[in-house]
N, C-alpha and C positions, 0 to 999 in steps of 0.2 A: 969495379963491377963490370961484368960482361954484358954484352947486348942481350944475350939470352936471359940472364938473370933480371935485367931491367924490364924486359918484355913480360916475363912471368910475374914480376911484382906489379906491373901496370895492369895486367889482366886480373890479378887477384884483387887489387883495389877497386877496379871497375865492377867486378862481380859482387864484392861486399857492399858497395854503394847501391847497386841494383836490388839486392835482397833487402837491404835496409829500407829503401824507398817503397817497396811493394809489401812489406810486412805490416800487419796490424800492430798497434802498440797503444800504450797509455802513458800520460805524463801528468805532472802537476803544473798548474798555471795560476796566474793572478788575474782577476777580473779588473779591467781598466775602464770599461764603459758598459753601462746597461742600456741597451737600445730598446725603443718602444715596440719594435716588431718581434719581440721574443728571443732576440739574440743577445749575445754579449761579445765584447771585444776582449781579447786576452793578451797577456804578456807571457811568453814561454821562453825556455832556454834556447829555442830555435829562432826566436824573434816574435814580433807581434802577429796575431792572427785575428782578423776582423770578422764580425758577423757569424759567430758560432752558435748554432742552435743548442738549446738546453732541454733536458728532460723535464716533463711536467712536475716531477717530484722535487725539482729544484725551483720552487715557486717564488722565492724572494731573494733574487740575486742582489748583491751589493758590491760596489767598488771595493777592491782590496780583498775580497773573498779569495781564499786559496781553494781551487777546485781540481777534481780529477777529470781529465779530458781523455777521451778515446779517439783514435784515428784509425780508419780502416785502410785496406790496401789500395783503395782508389784515391786516398788523400782526403776523404771527408772527415770532418771533425764533429764531435758532440760532447757537450758538458754533461757528465754523469751526475755531478752534485758537489756541494761544498764539503770540505773537511770540517769535522767538529771542532 
């Protein structure tokens, strides 16, 4: 591999990571803890996420619920609701 090719590959990987980090997305997660302050702790494919707010329509969270979670480009998380 040439130095030019290695540099191009490194720049491409860095650009892909930057776009992924700034993009809004949604994922599935499992509720691990229901907190008294209206938040839940989650287990995701990316690792644990503590203290995520939930929509009012998800009014009865329970440990082990599988939920849809949205993340905006600033890195804020919200639980949209449980799957049926």
